[in-house]
C-alpha angles and dihedrals in degrees: 000000000000145000123252131182128214131163095344090311131115121223133187116213121201130167093339095313119113121196132175119241111227111251091226089059088065094040094059088052094058102140109186122127090259091058108039135032110254095219104042099025087226119146117260088204135055110238091202089067095054124099107266095212092068114157133207115242099181139011133190123182122194130169095276108014143049117209118201130186118189132207090251091062098256119137133194139177115206131187111245092221091056092050091050093046091055092051090050090054090224122137123209093262092059087064088063101085118218109241115213116223139176137184090304091067106134104160117126104247097169126113124192113234116230134172113296089007094156091068096047130097088243088068089055090054091047092052092049088054090047090058093043098050105016095242145052134184123220115202128207097023110162112261099200130101098008091297092177087082092059092045095049093046090049087065099035135304130318114247103225118215136177085277088064137249086307133356136219113233108207138115112279139159120273097005122193089214135037089235087076094064134070093248122121115263119213118221109290143146121246127250100358088166095066130099099247109011112233107260103211131032127198123201116188118193112223098165133001113172099148128098095227127037094098115173118238132200131188126186106234090191091059093047092047092053089048091051092046091053102041102026106030094163091054091045090052097052093044090054093048109040118077116212128194117250116198139184123187133179135147095287109030145031115202126186139170137164122226145142115262087234112037120196129202127237090276092055093252129129113286108156146351122213111191128159112129093191089063108037131095119194114219125242112275140156110297094246092051091047091051090054092045095049090048091050092049090049090051096050090046089052091052093048090052095044118114087227091075106027128103113201125189143143120252113220126207109286095026113125116194117202114197133189098232092195092057111024134059119212136190143144143234120251121266141188110252089200090068093068141289127317106188126173129169120213141190142160136239129177131239094260086069097058094035092052093047093046092051092046093052093046089054093043094053096031092238 
C-alpha cells in the first residue's frame, strides 16, 4: 500500500487497485495550531460547517510526509504511516500479535512493582505482554488498605458490579458465588451474564497460607484455534448458537445471551464465554442439540486438559491481571482449616489498558 500524486489529487494504491482519497478527508485532518488544541488534539473548528467542495491547491510528497494546501488557505502536514494505517482500518493494538501458549509456557511474565510504576516504561512493557499472552503478574504490590483500588485506577477506572467496587475472595458462610468457598473451580470466564462482560480481571493476593488453592490459567485463544483445526464442525456450532447465561442471588437477576466462542466482524477470535454452572442451552432440534452438547463437552475437555493449563501459587503481594475475554481461570481446592487464603479482585475495561498503553507509548516515544 502506498500514496501517489497526480494532477493535484492523492491516490492510494494497494494490490494493483488505485483509488482517489477525497480532498475533504485531508481537510478535516488539518493539524496546525490554528486548527487543533495543542493539549487535547481536539478540533478548533467544526468540519460539518465547512464547504464540502474544497479543492487542493498544492501537494508535496516526501518519504515520510504528505503536505497539502487547500484553496481556502488551510495547510497540513501528515505522516504517511498514519494515512496508510487509517486506510487499513487497523488500530495500534492489532499490531500486537496474540501469542498462543499451553502448559509448556515458560516465559517470565512477572514485573516487580515500584513506586509510581504506572508511569514507568516497565508498565508499557507489562501491558505489551498482557496483550500478547492475555495475562501478566505484578510482584510486590502493597497489600494494605485495599491497595487494589489504587493499582486499578492508576491504569484506568474500576468497573463496579453488584459485587462492589472490589471483592474479597475467601471462604465464607452462605456465599452467593462458589468463588467464596474452598471448592475447586474449573477453568471459566467471569461474569458471562453481563452486558457487556467485564474485559479485564485483577486478583491481588493478600494471604495464602494453604497447601492447595493453586491458581490456574488456560489460553482460550489457543484452545479455540485447536478446536477450529481439529474439530471444525464443533467450532462452527459453538460460534453460531447463542446460549443464555444467568446469575441469581437475593438482590439481583442478571442474564445475557452469547455464543461460547464469539468472533469479530472479520471472523476472527474475539471472546470466549465459558461457565458451565451458569449456562442454559436453548431449545433446538434433537440432532442439533446432540452436536452442540458434544461440542461443548469437547471444548470443556480441552480447557481442563493438563496440556493447556498453567498452575501456580500466588504469593502475598502478587497481582494477577487477566484478559477475561481470552483467558479462563480457576483454582485447585484447599482446606480452609489450614490457614487463610485471601485474594482481592476487581474489574477494569479495555479502554483503561488501551489508554494507558497509548499514553506511555507517546511519553517514551516508543
